[in-house]
Every structure is written in C-alpha cells, then in structure tokens.
C-alpha positions as CSV (number, residue, x, y, z in Angstrom):
1,M,0.1,0.1,-0.1
2,N,1.1,3.4,-1.0
3,S,0.7,5.7,2.3
4,S,2.5,8.6,1.0
5,K,0.7,11.9,-0.5
6,V,1.2,11.8,-4.0
7,E,0.6,15.2,-5.8
8,P,-2.2,14.8,-8.4
9,A,-1.2,14.8,-12.0
10,T,-4.2,17.2,-12.5
11,A,-3.0,19.8,-10.0
12,M,-2.6,23.6,-10.7
13,D,0.7,25.4,-10.4
14,A,1.4,27.9,-7.6
15,K,-0.1,30.7,-9.8
16,G,-3.5,29.0,-10.4
17,R,-2.6,27.7,-14.1
18,R,-3.1,24.2,-15.3
19,R,0.1,22.4,-15.5
20,A,1.4,21.6,-19.2
21,G,0.6,17.9,-19.8
22,A,-1.6,17.5,-16.9
23,A,-4.1,14.6,-17.2
24,R,-7.7,15.3,-17.5
25,I,-10.3,12.8,-16.4
26,H,-13.3,11.8,-18.7
27,P,-16.4,10.5,-16.6
28,V,-18.5,8.2,-18.7
29,V,-22.0,7.3,-17.0
30,I,-23.9,4.3,-18.2
31,Y,-27.6,4.9,-17.5
32,P,-29.6,2.2,-16.2
33,Y,-31.2,0.0,-18.9
34,R,-34.5,-0.4,-16.8
35,Q,-35.5,3.0,-15.0
36,G,-37.3,2.3,-11.8
37,E,-39.9,4.6,-10.0
38,D,-37.6,5.6,-7.4
39,F,-35.1,8.3,-8.5
40,R,-33.1,8.6,-5.4
41,D,-30.0,6.4,-6.7
42,L,-29.8,8.4,-9.7
43,E,-30.4,11.7,-8.1
44,A,-27.6,10.9,-5.8
45,L,-25.3,10.0,-8.6
46,Y,-26.0,12.8,-10.8
47,E,-25.2,15.3,-7.7
48,M,-21.8,14.1,-7.9
49,I,-22.0,14.5,-11.7
50,E,-22.9,18.0,-11.0
51,G,-19.8,18.6,-9.2
52,L,-17.4,16.9,-11.7
53,D,-19.0,18.9,-14.4
54,A,-18.3,22.2,-12.4
55,N,-14.8,21.2,-12.4
56,R,-13.4,21.7,-15.7
57,E,-9.8,22.0,-14.7
58,T,-9.8,18.2,-13.7
59,Y,-12.8,16.7,-15.5
60,Q,-13.8,16.9,-19.1
61,R,-17.6,17.2,-19.6
62,P,-19.1,14.0,-18.5
63,I,-20.9,11.7,-21.0
64,T,-24.1,9.9,-20.4
65,V,-24.8,6.9,-22.6
66,M,-28.6,6.0,-22.7
67,D,-30.0,3.2,-24.5
68,R,-33.1,4.3,-26.9
69,K,-34.9,1.5,-25.6
70,T,-35.0,3.0,-22.0
71,F,-36.0,6.5,-23.6
72,H,-38.9,5.0,-25.3
73,R,-39.9,2.7,-22.5
74,M,-40.2,5.7,-20.4
75,A,-41.9,8.0,-23.0
76,G,-44.7,10.0,-21.4
77,D,-43.2,9.6,-18.0
78,R,-43.0,13.4,-16.9
79,R,-40.8,12.6,-14.0
80,F,-38.3,10.8,-16.3
81,E,-38.8,13.6,-19.0
82,A,-37.8,16.3,-16.5
83,F,-34.9,14.4,-15.0
84,R,-33.6,13.6,-18.4
85,R,-33.8,17.4,-19.4
86,D,-33.0,19.3,-16.0
87,V,-30.5,17.0,-14.7
88,V,-28.9,14.6,-17.1
89,A,-28.7,17.0,-19.9
90,A,-27.7,19.8,-17.7
91,H,-24.5,18.2,-16.4
92,S,-23.7,15.7,-19.1
93,D,-23.5,15.0,-22.7
94,I,-26.2,12.5,-23.8
95,L,-25.4,9.8,-26.2
96,D,-28.3,8.1,-27.5
97,G,-28.1,5.1,-29.4
98,W,-29.6,1.5,-29.9
99,F,-27.4,-0.8,-28.0
100,V,-27.3,-4.7,-27.9
101,D,-25.8,-4.8,-24.5
102,T,-24.2,-3.1,-21.8
103,C,-20.7,-3.4,-23.2
104,Q,-21.6,-1.8,-26.6
105,M,-22.8,1.2,-24.3
106,W,-19.3,1.2,-22.9
107,Y,-17.8,0.9,-26.2
108,A,-19.7,4.0,-27.5
109,G,-19.2,6.0,-24.6
110,L,-15.6,5.3,-24.1
111,G,-14.9,5.7,-27.7
112,M,-16.5,9.2,-27.8
113,A,-14.6,10.3,-24.8
114,W,-11.4,8.9,-26.2
115,E,-11.6,11.0,-29.2
116,R,-12.1,14.0,-27.0
117,G,-9.0,13.3,-25.1
118,G,-5.3,12.5,-25.5
119,G,-1.9,12.5,-23.9
120,R,-2.1,11.2,-20.2
121,D,-6.0,11.4,-19.8
122,V,-7.8,9.0,-17.9
123,Y,-11.4,7.5,-18.9
124,W,-13.6,6.7,-16.0
125,L,-16.5,4.4,-16.4
126,I,-19.5,4.9,-13.9
127,P,-22.3,2.4,-14.0
128,G,-25.6,4.1,-13.3
129,D,-27.7,1.0,-11.8
130,F,-26.2,0.8,-8.1
131,D,-27.8,1.8,-4.9
132,Y,-26.2,5.2,-4.7
133,G,-29.1,6.7,-2.7
134,S,-28.2,4.3,0.3
135,P,-26.4,5.5,3.3
136,V,-23.3,3.5,2.1
137,G,-24.0,4.6,-1.4
138,G,-23.6,8.5,-0.5
139,H,-20.4,7.4,1.3
140,V,-19.1,5.6,-1.6
141,L,-20.0,8.7,-4.0
142,G,-17.8,10.9,-1.7
143,R,-14.8,8.9,-2.5
144,L,-15.4,7.4,-5.9
145,H,-13.3,10.1,-7.7
146,E,-10.2,8.4,-6.2
147,L,-10.5,5.5,-8.5
148,P,-9.4,7.5,-11.7
149,E,-7.0,9.6,-9.8
150,I,-5.0,6.3,-9.0
151,C,-4.5,6.1,-12.7
152,C,-3.4,9.8,-12.9
153,E,-1.3,9.9,-9.8
154,L,0.5,6.5,-10.3
155,G,0.7,6.3,-14.0
156,Q,-1.5,3.0,-14.0
157,D,-3.0,1.8,-17.2
158,L,-6.0,0.2,-15.7
159,C,-7.5,0.4,-12.1
160,I,-10.5,-1.9,-11.2
161,G,-13.0,-1.0,-8.6
162,E,-13.8,-3.8,-6.6
163,I,-17.1,-4.3,-4.6
164,E,-17.1,-5.7,-1.4
165,T,-19.1,-8.9,-1.1
166,E,-19.8,-11.7,1.5
167,P,-18.6,-15.3,0.3
168,S,-22.3,-16.1,-0.3
169,H,-23.0,-13.4,-2.6
170,P,-24.0,-14.3,-6.0
171,K,-21.4,-12.3,-7.6
172,Q,-18.8,-13.8,-5.5
173,L,-20.1,-17.4,-6.2
174,I,-20.2,-16.5,-10.2
175,D,-16.6,-15.1,-10.1
176,G,-15.1,-17.7,-7.7
177,H,-16.7,-21.0,-9.2
178,G,-17.4,-19.7,-12.8
179,T,-15.0,-16.8,-14.0
180,F,-11.8,-17.8,-12.3
181,G,-12.4,-21.5,-12.8
182,L,-12.7,-20.6,-16.6
183,L,-10.0,-18.4,-16.6
184,Y,-7.5,-21.0,-15.0
185,T,-8.7,-23.3,-17.8
186,W,-8.2,-21.3,-20.7
187,F,-5.5,-18.6,-19.8
188,P,-3.9,-20.3,-16.5
189,G,-0.7,-17.9,-16.4
190,E,-2.6,-15.0,-17.2
191,A,-5.4,-16.0,-14.5
192,R,-3.1,-16.1,-11.7
193,E,-1.6,-12.7,-12.3
194,I,-5.3,-11.3,-12.8
195,R,-6.0,-12.7,-9.5
196,S,-3.1,-11.0,-7.6
197,Y,-4.6,-7.8,-8.8
198,T,-8.3,-8.4,-8.1
199,E,-11.2,-10.7,-7.4
200,R,-13.6,-8.8,-9.7
201,P,-12.5,-9.4,-13.2
202,R,-16.0,-8.6,-14.5
203,S,-16.1,-5.4,-12.6
204,E,-18.4,-2.6,-14.1
205,F,-16.2,0.1,-12.1
206,F,-12.8,1.0,-13.6
207,A,-10.5,3.6,-15.1
208,V,-8.2,3.4,-18.1
209,G,-5.6,5.4,-19.5
210,H,-5.5,7.0,-23.0
211,A,-2.9,4.8,-24.6
212,F,-4.4,1.5,-23.3
213,L,-8.0,2.6,-24.1
214,G,-7.0,3.5,-27.6
215,E,-5.3,0.1,-28.0
216,M,-8.6,-1.7,-26.8
217,L,-10.9,0.5,-29.0
218,K,-9.2,-0.8,-32.0
219,R,-9.3,-4.4,-31.0
220,R,-12.2,-6.7,-31.2
221,W,-14.6,-5.2,-28.5
222,Y,-16.9,-8.2,-27.0
223,A,-20.6,-7.7,-26.4
224,Y,-20.1,-8.8,-22.7
225,E,-17.1,-9.5,-20.1
226,Q,-15.2,-6.7,-21.6
227,T,-13.5,-5.8,-18.3
228,M,-12.1,-9.5,-18.2
229,V,-10.9,-8.9,-21.7
230,M,-9.2,-5.7,-21.0
231,L,-7.6,-7.5,-18.0
232,L,-6.3,-10.3,-20.1
233,H,-4.8,-7.9,-22.8
234,A,-3.3,-5.9,-20.0
235,V,-1.5,-8.9,-18.8
236,F,-0.6,-10.0,-22.2
237,G,0.8,-6.4,-23.0
238,G,2.6,-6.0,-19.5
239,R,0.4,-3.0,-18.7
240,R,0.3,-1.6,-15.2
241,I,-2.8,-2.7,-13.1
242,T,-4.1,-1.6,-9.7
243,R,-7.3,-1.8,-7.9
244,F,-9.5,0.4,-5.8
245,S,-11.9,-0.6,-3.1
246,V,-15.4,0.5,-4.0
247,G,-17.4,-0.7,-1.0
248,N,-20.5,-2.5,-0.3
249,L,-22.8,-1.4,-3.2
250,S,-25.5,-3.5,-4.9
251,D,-27.0,-3.5,-8.4
252,L,-29.2,-6.4,-7.6
253,P,-33.0,-6.0,-7.2
254,E,-33.6,-7.0,-3.5
255,G,-30.1,-7.9,-3.2
256,R,-30.9,-11.1,-5.4
257,E,-29.4,-12.6,-8.5
258,S,-31.7,-15.0,-10.4
259,L,-30.3,-18.4,-11.2
260,T,-31.2,-17.7,-14.9
261,S,-29.1,-14.7,-15.0
262,A,-26.1,-16.4,-13.0
263,I,-26.0,-19.3,-15.5
264,Q,-26.1,-16.7,-18.4
265,Q,-23.1,-15.0,-17.1
266,V,-21.1,-18.2,-16.8
267,E,-21.9,-19.5,-20.2
268,R,-21.1,-16.2,-21.7
269,T,-17.8,-16.0,-19.9
270,E,-16.8,-19.2,-21.4
271,R,-17.9,-18.2,-24.8
272,V,-15.7,-15.1,-24.7
273,L,-12.6,-17.0,-23.3
274,K,-13.0,-19.7,-26.1
275,S,-13.2,-16.9,-28.7
276,L,-10.1,-15.1,-27.5
277,W,-8.1,-17.9,-27.0
278,R,-8.7,-19.0,-30.8
279,E,-7.8,-15.5,-31.6
280,R,-4.4,-15.8,-30.0
281,H,-3.6,-19.4,-30.9
282,G,-5.8,-20.3,-33.9
283,A,-2.7,-19.6,-36.3
284,R,-0.6,-22.2,-34.8
285,T,-0.1,-25.9,-36.1
286,A,-2.4,-28.4,-34.7
287,W,-4.1,-25.9,-32.5
288,S,-7.6,-27.5,-32.8
289,E,-6.3,-30.7,-30.9
290,Q,-5.3,-28.6,-27.7
291,Y,-8.5,-26.6,-28.2
292,R,-10.8,-29.7,-27.9
293,R,-8.7,-30.7,-24.7
294,L,-9.3,-27.5,-23.1
295,E,-13.0,-27.5,-24.2
296,E,-13.8,-30.7,-22.4
297,Q,-12.0,-29.5,-19.5
298,S,-13.9,-26.1,-19.6
299,E,-17.0,-28.0,-19.8
300,H,-16.5,-29.8,-16.4
301,V,-15.6,-26.6,-14.9
302,R,-18.8,-24.8,-16.2
303,K,-21.0,-27.7,-15.2
304,A,-19.4,-27.7,-11.7
305,A,-20.0,-24.0,-11.3
306,L,-23.6,-24.2,-12.6
307,T,-24.1,-27.1,-10.1
308,V,-23.1,-24.8,-7.3
309,L,-25.1,-21.8,-8.4
310,E,-28.2,-24.0,-8.6
311,N,-27.8,-25.3,-5.3
312,V,-27.2,-21.8,-3.7
313,L,-29.4,-19.7,-5.6
314,G,-32.2,-22.2,-6.5
315,S,-32.7,-22.4,-2.7
316,E,-32.2,-19.4,-0.8
317,P,-35.0,-17.2,0.4
318,R,-35.4,-13.7,-1.2
319,R,-33.2,-11.1,0.6
320,K,-33.8,-7.4,0.7
321,R,-31.2,-5.0,-0.9
322,R,-28.4,-4.2,1.5
323,S,-28.5,-0.6,2.4
324,G,-25.2,-0.4,4.8
325,G,-22.0,-2.0,5.8
326,P,-18.5,-1.0,6.0
327,V,-16.5,0.6,3.3
328,V,-12.8,-0.8,3.1
329,A,-9.8,1.3,2.5
330,V,-8.4,2.3,-0.7
331,I,-5.6,0.3,-2.1
332,R,-3.2,2.7,-3.5
333,G,-0.6,0.0,-4.6
334,G,-0.2,-1.6,-7.8
335,K,2.1,-3.9,-9.8
336,S,4.5,-2.7,-12.6
C-alpha cells in the first residue's frame, strides 16, 4: 500500500494555471437500462456528476450513455423527461443509441470520450444502476473520484474497482466458481496474475489510461465480459494494473441474482474465453487438438459452477437489498 501523499497529475501550479501535460479525467456514465420509479439512486449519482461538471480543470464534460429502448420505454413519464432534461442533460452530454448490450454502451461512450482526449488523460466508467441513494452509497460517491485519480497519480494503465461482498453473494459465487475457474482453464498463467490484482475480473467500475484504451478500442470489443478481456490484454501487454475498493454497493433487485442470470453470465464468460483463445492460438499448427482438450476441461468447470449456483441460488429465500455496511480502505498500490 502506498501511504505517502502523491501530488495529483491534474493539479494547478502555484499561480493557478493548469500544468502543461496534466491529465484530464473523462467521466462516462452508463444510464440504467431499466429505469425504476424511485429516482433516489440516480439523483444521488447526478449530484456527484454535477460537481464533476463544475470542475473543468480536472474533468472533461461528463458523457451519459442512454439506450433508446430505455428512452422509449419511459416515453410519457413526466418525471423521467424532466430528470433527463433538467439533470442529465444539464450536467452531461447525452449519447443516445440503440445498443445490443451494456458492453456496447461502454464501447460507444468510451470511444466518444477517447476521441475528445489525448496524452495522459484517463477515462472513468461509472455504472448507473447501483444503490447510490443508500447510506453506504452516499459514502462511496464521496470518494469514488479516487478511482480514476489512481491512474493519474500512479501512472496506471487500468484500475479496477472492487465491490465488497460476502462469500455467499451471487457475484462472489459467479466469479469464484465460474469466472476464475474458466480463466484458469483457458489462460492459467494470466489468470494467476489477474487474481493477484483483483477478485472482480468482471467489474463495471474501472478507469483506463488513454494509450491502453486506444489500443482496446481498436481491437475486437466483446458484447459482454469486456472488463475481463481488458484485464487479459493488460497482462498480455505487460500493462500497469491496480485496484480500488469501492465498498458494499448492490445493483441487484432486493439483493438477489436470479439463477437464470447467473447461468447466463457463466456461459457467456466461457464463450468469450474460447473466442479469445482461438484469436491468439488459431494460427498455430495443430491448435485444434489442444482446443478440444481445453474445451472438454472447460465443460467440466462450467458444469461444476452451474451446480454450485443452482444449489445456492435455487434454494435461498429472497433477501432485501443491502443498504449499509463497511467500506474498506482504498488500495493505492499496484504492480508494474
């Protein structure tokens, strides 16, 4: 852990002028696909966004990515229309589009931000569908700006935000039994290195530097599990990775992940890893024989993970969404 005070790369000089070459942070908000009736979480989030928008020395104008399906679903809802007009559009540039999946929203928003940036700039992805209106959510929002600052201050290429969860939490089960099990099957060396950085290889919270984001935007962008893909490419390329502890937030309705959703997440993780493995090894002689062996091992891992998820998620009573809990310390370190 780095306990020393590091002067931010975005700081002003003694005369109040912006330092030459100072990094600027580009916030990209992913508006929730399904807008609920309760606006408290979004109101809390956009109160933070308003503050970012007012600080143009450090932050570029925020971008909000909104799916047109969300817009049309809420058509005629006066509260939504007022919130979009008076809050979202007032404090961010809205990027409207028809998107297949959340990761496509990331691609569009980060791509738009990247084209505005350059040099040592950092791009900060902010998911909109978490319980920011809860007591712990308010605490998290008060310090979430430290996530991209880590990239600026410590020169990191990628900073992953980790959500704190209990061992029985669905995200923990999916990543522990599914994501990492499959990663160890297809990319064992890289999986070990990724796990030394983070326990959340599919996190929706991250910040990424200009050069590395540019590299990723020009590669194949996957429709899902793109954070995991970015982590793998960061390890492949010897990039600098670190992590930030977000705290105990939830994006699950009533704190619950459906079994169907959990199964889908494991299955699509496997599909992405198989595709990425073929990309990297498909040109080799006799690659298909090794692929078939790994595919057989992967099937066993996937089935074992689905058994665990079915036993836990198929039998647990419904739980209420968590509204409190401790927020652990920021991790300032990182491996080079």
